[in-house]
C-alpha positions as CSV (number, residue, x, y, z in Angstrom):
1,M,8.0,-15.2,-56.6
2,E,6.9,-16.1,-53.1
3,V,10.5,-16.5,-52.1
4,Q,11.7,-13.0,-53.7
5,Q,8.3,-11.2,-51.6
6,M,9.6,-13.3,-48.8
7,K,13.5,-12.0,-49.0
8,L,12.2,-8.6,-50.1
9,F,10.3,-8.7,-46.6
10,K,12.7,-9.7,-44.4
11,F,15.4,-7.3,-45.9
12,S,12.4,-4.7,-45.5
13,L,12.4,-5.8,-41.9
14,A,15.9,-6.2,-41.1
15,F,16.2,-1.9,-42.6
16,V,13.8,-0.9,-40.4
17,A,15.2,-2.6,-37.2
18,I,18.4,-0.8,-38.3
19,V,16.8,2.3,-38.7
20,I,14.8,1.9,-35.0
21,L,18.7,1.0,-33.5
22,V,20.1,4.4,-35.4
23,T,17.4,6.2,-34.0
24,A,17.6,5.0,-30.7
25,G,21.5,5.5,-30.9
26,A,21.1,8.7,-31.8
27,A,18.1,9.5,-29.1
28,M,20.3,8.4,-26.4
29,A,23.5,10.5,-27.0
30,G,21.2,13.0,-26.0
31,T,22.9,16.4,-24.4
32,L,25.4,14.6,-21.8
33,E,27.3,13.1,-24.8
34,E,27.1,16.2,-26.6
35,V,28.3,18.4,-23.7
36,R,31.3,15.6,-22.6
37,T,32.6,15.2,-26.3
38,R,32.5,19.2,-26.5
39,G,33.8,19.7,-22.9
40,V,31.9,22.6,-22.1
41,L,28.8,23.4,-20.9
42,I,26.8,26.0,-22.5
43,A,24.4,27.9,-20.3
44,G,22.0,30.6,-21.4
45,V,21.7,33.5,-18.8
46,N,20.6,36.9,-18.0
47,G,23.4,39.3,-19.8
48,G,22.7,41.8,-16.1
49,V,21.5,41.0,-13.3
50,F,23.5,42.2,-10.3
51,G,23.2,38.7,-7.6
52,F,22.2,36.2,-10.4
53,S,24.1,36.6,-13.5
54,M,26.5,39.3,-14.6
55,P,30.4,39.8,-15.3
56,D,32.6,41.2,-12.9
57,E,35.0,44.3,-14.2
58,K,37.3,41.1,-15.0
59,G,34.7,39.5,-17.3
60,V,33.8,36.4,-14.7
61,W,30.4,35.5,-14.3
62,K,28.7,35.8,-10.7
63,G,25.8,35.5,-9.3
64,L,23.2,32.8,-8.2
65,D,22.6,31.8,-11.7
66,A,25.9,31.2,-12.9
67,D,26.7,29.7,-10.0
68,T,24.4,27.0,-10.7
69,A,25.6,26.5,-14.4
70,R,29.0,25.9,-12.8
71,A,27.3,23.2,-10.3
72,I,26.2,21.6,-13.4
73,A,29.9,21.5,-15.2
74,A,31.2,20.2,-11.9
75,A,28.9,17.3,-11.9
76,V,28.7,16.3,-15.5
77,L,32.9,18.0,-16.4
78,G,34.1,17.4,-13.1
79,D,35.5,21.2,-13.5
80,A,32.9,24.0,-12.7
81,E,34.9,26.4,-14.6
82,K,34.2,24.7,-18.1
83,V,31.4,26.8,-18.7
84,K,30.3,28.9,-21.5
85,F,28.2,32.1,-20.6
86,V,25.8,33.1,-23.5
87,A,24.0,36.4,-22.4
88,L,20.5,36.1,-23.7
89,T,17.2,38.6,-23.6
90,A,14.3,37.2,-22.2
91,V,13.0,37.1,-26.1
92,Q,16.5,35.4,-27.0
93,R,16.1,32.8,-24.2
94,L,13.4,30.0,-25.1
95,P,14.4,29.9,-28.7
96,A,18.1,29.2,-27.9
97,L,16.8,26.3,-25.7
98,Q,14.6,25.5,-28.3
99,S,17.3,25.5,-31.2
100,K,20.1,24.0,-29.0
101,E,22.1,26.9,-28.9
102,I,22.6,26.5,-25.2
103,D,22.6,22.7,-23.1
104,V,20.6,24.9,-20.4
105,L,18.7,27.7,-19.5
106,C,19.7,29.4,-16.0
107,R,18.0,32.6,-16.5
108,N,15.8,33.4,-13.7
109,T,13.1,31.7,-15.7
110,T,9.6,31.0,-14.6
111,Q,7.6,27.7,-14.7
112,T,4.7,27.8,-16.4
113,L,2.2,25.6,-17.9
114,T,2.4,26.9,-21.3
115,R,6.4,26.8,-21.2
116,E,6.2,23.3,-20.0
117,T,3.6,21.9,-22.9
118,V,3.3,24.4,-26.3
119,N,7.1,25.3,-25.7
120,G,8.6,22.0,-25.5
121,L,10.2,22.6,-21.8
122,N,11.2,20.8,-18.7
123,F,11.6,22.8,-15.8
124,C,13.7,21.3,-13.2
125,H,13.8,22.2,-9.4
126,V,13.5,25.8,-8.6
127,N,16.9,27.5,-7.2
128,Y,14.7,30.8,-6.4
129,Y,11.3,31.7,-5.2
130,D,10.3,34.5,-6.2
131,G,7.0,37.3,-6.9
132,Q,6.8,40.3,-8.8
133,G,6.7,43.9,-7.3
134,F,7.3,47.9,-8.1
135,L,10.2,49.9,-7.5
136,V,9.6,53.4,-7.0
137,R,11.5,56.9,-6.2
138,K,10.7,57.6,-2.8
139,D,10.1,61.1,-3.3
140,L,6.9,60.4,-5.1
141,G,5.4,59.4,-1.9
142,I,4.0,56.3,-3.1
143,K,3.2,53.7,-0.3
144,S,1.1,50.8,-2.4
145,A,0.8,50.0,-6.2
146,K,-2.5,50.9,-6.5
147,E,-1.6,54.1,-6.3
148,L,0.2,53.8,-9.7
149,S,-2.9,55.4,-11.8
150,G,-1.6,57.0,-14.9
151,A,2.2,56.0,-14.0
152,T,4.6,54.9,-16.8
153,V,6.0,51.9,-16.0
154,C,9.3,49.9,-17.6
155,V,8.9,46.3,-18.1
156,L,11.0,43.4,-20.6
157,P,8.9,41.9,-23.2
158,G,8.4,38.5,-23.8
159,T,8.1,37.9,-19.6
160,T,5.3,36.6,-17.3
161,T,6.2,40.1,-15.5
162,E,4.8,42.3,-18.6
163,M,1.3,40.0,-18.9
164,N,1.4,39.7,-14.6
165,A,1.5,43.6,-14.5
166,A,-1.1,44.2,-17.5
167,D,-3.5,41.6,-14.9
168,F,-3.1,43.6,-11.8
169,F,-3.5,46.9,-13.0
170,R,-6.6,45.3,-15.1
171,K,-8.0,43.7,-12.3
172,N,-7.8,46.7,-9.8
173,G,-9.4,49.5,-12.9
174,I,-5.8,51.4,-12.8
175,E,-4.6,53.1,-16.0
176,W,-0.9,52.7,-16.3
177,K,1.5,53.3,-19.5
178,P,3.8,50.4,-20.3
179,V,7.6,51.3,-21.3
180,V,8.9,48.2,-23.0
181,I,12.7,47.9,-22.5
182,E,14.1,44.9,-24.1
183,Q,17.5,44.2,-22.9
184,T,17.8,44.6,-18.9
185,P,20.4,46.5,-18.2
186,E,18.9,49.3,-20.7
187,L,15.9,48.6,-18.2
188,S,17.6,49.4,-15.0
189,K,19.2,52.5,-17.1
190,A,15.6,53.9,-18.4
191,F,14.3,54.2,-15.3
192,F,17.2,55.5,-13.0
193,A,17.4,58.2,-16.4
194,G,13.7,59.0,-15.6
195,R,11.7,57.4,-18.6
196,C,9.6,55.7,-16.3
197,D,7.5,56.4,-12.8
198,C,7.9,52.9,-11.6
199,L,10.0,49.4,-12.7
200,T,7.9,45.9,-12.2
201,S,9.6,43.0,-12.1
202,D,11.2,39.9,-9.5
203,A,11.3,41.4,-6.7
204,S,15.1,40.0,-6.3
205,Q,15.9,41.9,-9.4
206,L,14.1,45.2,-8.5
207,A,16.8,44.6,-5.4
208,A,19.4,43.9,-7.6
209,H,18.6,46.9,-10.0
210,R,18.1,49.1,-6.7
211,S,21.6,48.0,-5.8
212,V,23.6,49.7,-8.6
213,A,21.4,52.6,-8.4
214,P,23.6,56.2,-8.2
215,K,22.0,56.4,-5.2
216,P,20.5,53.4,-3.9
217,D,18.9,54.9,-0.7
218,E,16.4,57.0,-2.8
219,Y,14.6,53.7,-4.1
220,V,12.0,51.9,-2.3
221,I,10.2,48.2,-3.3
222,L,6.5,48.7,-2.7
223,P,4.7,46.1,-0.3
224,E,2.7,44.1,-3.1
225,I,4.0,40.9,-4.4
226,I,1.2,40.3,-7.2
227,S,2.3,37.0,-8.2
228,K,4.0,33.5,-7.8
229,E,7.8,33.2,-9.4
230,P,9.4,29.6,-9.2
231,L,12.4,30.1,-11.0
232,C,13.9,27.2,-12.4
233,P,16.8,26.3,-14.6
234,V,15.3,24.6,-17.6
235,V,15.8,21.9,-20.9
236,R,14.3,20.9,-23.6
237,H,11.9,18.0,-23.9
238,G,13.0,14.5,-24.8
239,D,15.9,14.2,-23.2
240,D,15.1,12.3,-19.6
241,R,19.2,11.6,-18.9
242,W,19.8,15.5,-19.2
243,Y,16.9,16.8,-17.4
244,H,17.8,14.0,-14.3
245,I,21.4,15.4,-13.9
246,V,20.2,18.9,-14.0
247,N,17.5,18.4,-11.8
248,W,19.3,16.3,-9.3
249,T,22.4,18.9,-9.1
250,V,20.4,21.5,-8.4
251,M,18.7,19.5,-5.6
252,A,22.3,18.6,-4.7
253,L,22.9,21.6,-3.6
254,L,20.3,21.5,-1.3
255,E,20.9,17.9,-0.1
256,A,24.7,19.1,0.8
257,E,23.1,22.1,3.1
258,E,20.5,20.3,4.7
259,L,23.5,17.5,5.3
260,G,25.8,20.1,7.1
261,I,28.2,19.8,4.0
262,T,30.3,22.4,2.5
263,S,32.7,23.1,0.4
264,K,34.9,23.7,3.5
265,N,34.4,20.7,5.0
266,V,33.3,18.5,2.2
267,D,36.8,16.2,2.6
268,E,36.1,15.8,6.3
269,M,32.4,14.6,5.9
270,A,33.6,12.2,3.7
271,K,35.1,10.1,6.2
272,S,31.8,10.1,7.9
273,N,29.9,6.6,9.0
274,D,26.9,7.8,7.9
275,P,25.1,6.0,5.1
276,K,23.4,9.2,3.5
277,I,26.6,11.0,3.3
278,Q,28.7,8.0,2.0
279,R,26.1,7.7,-0.9
280,F,25.7,11.6,-1.6
281,L,29.6,12.0,-1.7
282,G,30.7,8.7,-3.4
283,V,32.2,7.0,-0.7
284,T,29.5,4.2,-1.1
285,A,29.0,4.5,-5.2
286,G,25.5,4.6,-7.1
287,M,24.2,7.8,-7.1
288,C,26.5,9.1,-10.3
289,E,26.3,5.9,-12.0
290,N,22.6,6.1,-11.9
291,L,22.4,9.2,-13.5
292,G,24.6,7.8,-16.3
293,L,27.5,10.1,-14.9
294,P,31.1,7.9,-15.1
295,D,32.5,9.9,-11.6
296,A,31.2,8.6,-8.2
297,K,31.9,11.5,-6.6
298,C,30.1,13.9,-9.0
299,F,28.0,15.7,-6.0
300,Y,31.5,15.9,-3.8
301,N,32.8,18.0,-6.9
302,V,30.0,20.0,-6.9
303,V,30.0,21.2,-3.6
304,K,34.1,21.2,-3.1
305,Q,34.0,23.8,-6.5
306,V,30.5,25.7,-6.1
307,G,29.8,25.1,-2.2
308,N,25.9,24.1,-1.0
309,Y,22.9,26.4,-1.6
310,G,23.4,28.3,1.3
311,E,27.0,29.4,0.6
312,I,25.7,30.3,-2.8
313,F,23.0,32.2,-2.1
314,E,24.8,34.0,1.0
315,R,27.8,35.2,-1.3
316,N,25.5,36.6,-4.4
317,V,22.7,38.0,-2.9
318,G,22.5,37.2,1.1
319,V,22.2,39.5,3.6
320,N,26.0,40.9,3.8
321,T,25.8,41.1,-0.3
322,P,24.4,44.7,-1.4
323,L,21.1,43.1,-2.4
324,A,20.6,42.3,1.3
325,L,17.9,39.6,0.5
326,E,16.8,37.1,3.7
327,R,16.6,33.2,2.9
328,G,12.8,33.3,3.6
329,L,10.9,31.2,1.0
330,N,14.1,30.2,0.0
331,D,15.4,28.9,3.4
332,L,15.5,25.0,3.7
333,W,11.6,23.2,4.7
334,T,13.9,22.3,8.2
335,R,13.7,26.1,8.6
336,G,10.4,27.0,7.3
337,G,10.8,27.7,4.0
338,L,10.3,25.9,0.7
339,M,13.5,24.1,-0.4
340,Y,13.0,20.3,-0.2
341,P,15.1,18.1,-1.8
342,A,14.0,14.9,-3.2
343,A,15.6,11.4,-1.3
344,F,18.8,10.8,-2.6
345,R,18.6,6.9,-2.2
């Protein structure tokens, strides 16, 4: 009997060990292996914010968030165009990531305590520092958001924007009437059609909405910025390797700008004797391999195919675009901004 019990005990231990190994193997597989096996990165984006993520007349996705997704694809797959963009509303975006319908969310999403804990998400490095504001018609003669008493305000549901607006008006004892519109493109249409007196959103989005207005000069963004909105790419909890890849890819865009590496000079810079540049561009192997990426030149691919952060910013939302946004907080730390990449070593 004791011999049989001992055999049963050993068999049970072996079975448990196999289960642990299989489970660990499944966990190790993770998002990286799924993306590489599929051959395409699936990125959730906003379907209608000019300058951040919006398809052009040919169906090509353009914008700062769209290019962030392309940078991740370039790092992981070696090809920035291997991205499937999925347009998501504010209400849809977090469930889509949680249910693995998408690999990464690149959709002007604010990092908050609740989203990182209760919602089970990991926010990567900020790719745009923003703050919430208010857009109104100039002919209303309003100079401050504190003059919006009794105003109807267009707002997206399920966003920090909706909560921030409620907090602002309650704090200042101002009566307001929210007009909730679920789709971003419909939000601007409703505002420009006169369904509400004011549109509230992140200041960058207000600039984007105004840029596509029939007569942009007829609208003004009020001076108040009522919130902090650090916007980041987002991944699921529990997949550290994938988090590291997305996080360090965003920082690679900043590191490239800090090192003076652009899409135009990257090949010449690869000949540099600077150890920092050699490590970053994969001349000296190690950085990409540490992330679990087989191509030692993953960051070279990012810069060559997509550009550095400054290039991405300027072509999508910079001063020479319809949005005409200054770098401001989104400039490098060396020029007074908040963009500060960690050390690539």
